[in-house]
N, C-alpha and C positions, 0 to 999 in steps of 0.2 A: 478499477480495483480488481486484483486477481485473488480469488479465494481457492481453497483446496477442492471445492466441489460445486456442481450446479445447484445442489440443495442449499448450500450456505449462501451462494449468490442470491438465490430466490428469497431466502429468509432475510437477508440484508435489504433487498428490494422492498419487501413488505414492511420492514421496520422503518425504512426511510420515508415511505409513503404515509405512515401513520404516527410517527414520533411526535412532532410538534409542528403546528402550522407556521410558527415564526422562525423555524430553523430548517425549512425545506431545502434540500439540495436536488437540483434537477439531475436525473439519472435514468438509466434504463438497463435492460438485459440484452444480450446479443441476439435474442430471438425477437426483440421488438421491431416493429416496422421501420423505425427511424434510428436504429442502433448507431449507425455511422455519424449521426448528428448529435448524439448525447455528449455533454461535457464530462459526465461520469458514467462509465460503463462497468457494470458488475459482471464478472465472468470467471470461468474456471480454467482458462487456458491463456497462453502468452500472446495470442494474436492481437495486434493493435488495430482493431476494427474502426476506431474513431480518430486515428492519428493523434493520440494523446501525446503530450510531451512530459507528463508526470505519470509515474506508475506506482501504485500502492500495492503492497503484498501483505497478505494476512494468512493466518493458519499455518505458518511455517513453510509457505511456498518459497522455494529457492529463487534467487534473483535471476539466474541464468545470464543471458546477454543483456546488458543494460543500455545498449544503443538501440534505437535512436532517441532515447529519453533524455531530457534535460535534467530530470531528477527522478530518483527511485527512492521510495520510502518503504522501509521494512518495519511493520508494526508487530510487536510481540509482547507477551506478558512478562514483565520484569520479575514477577514472583515465581515464575516457572524456570528453574535452573537449567533444564535441558534447552528451553527456548533461548535463554540468555547465551549459553555456550554456542548454540547454532548460529545466532546472530553475530557473535564475536568472530566465529570462523568466516562467515561471509564478509565481515568487515575487513578481515586480513586479506581476503582474496581480491578486493577492489584494486584495480591498477591505479595507484596514486599519481602516476605521471599524467594521466588523462582526466582524472576526476577529483574534485574536492569532496571530502567526506566529513560528516558531522554525526555526533551521537548525542541524543537528547534523552533526559531522564526526568520523570515527574518527581518533584520534591514533596516533602511532608505537607507543605502548604497547598499542594495541588498545582503549583506553577511548574512549567517546563523549563529546565536548565540545560544549557549546552555543556556537555561533559568532555568531549574529545574532538575538537576541531583539527583539521589538517589543511594545509594550503597546497 
């Protein structure tokens, strides 16, 4: 997961260690001894240190090159109009001939609904 700063990556790390025992996600920071072995690596740069095939982007981090990832997930606050417009612009830039894109939105009932699939 790529964040906008080392401080946010460290805050997420602390939260994931203490959130709930029954929802633990194995993860680490790029400074950890076994960073390359972590299934989830929290970092503030685009380097793929653990050879991940899925990349999560938060804090408005732009997607940049989406290769070699199988999937890129952009998480943003749907109540923040600037974040929504930025995500829409990134959506338009994805080369459709090489990638399938989907857009999901959380409904009033809390469930996620697919809004704009492409083939």
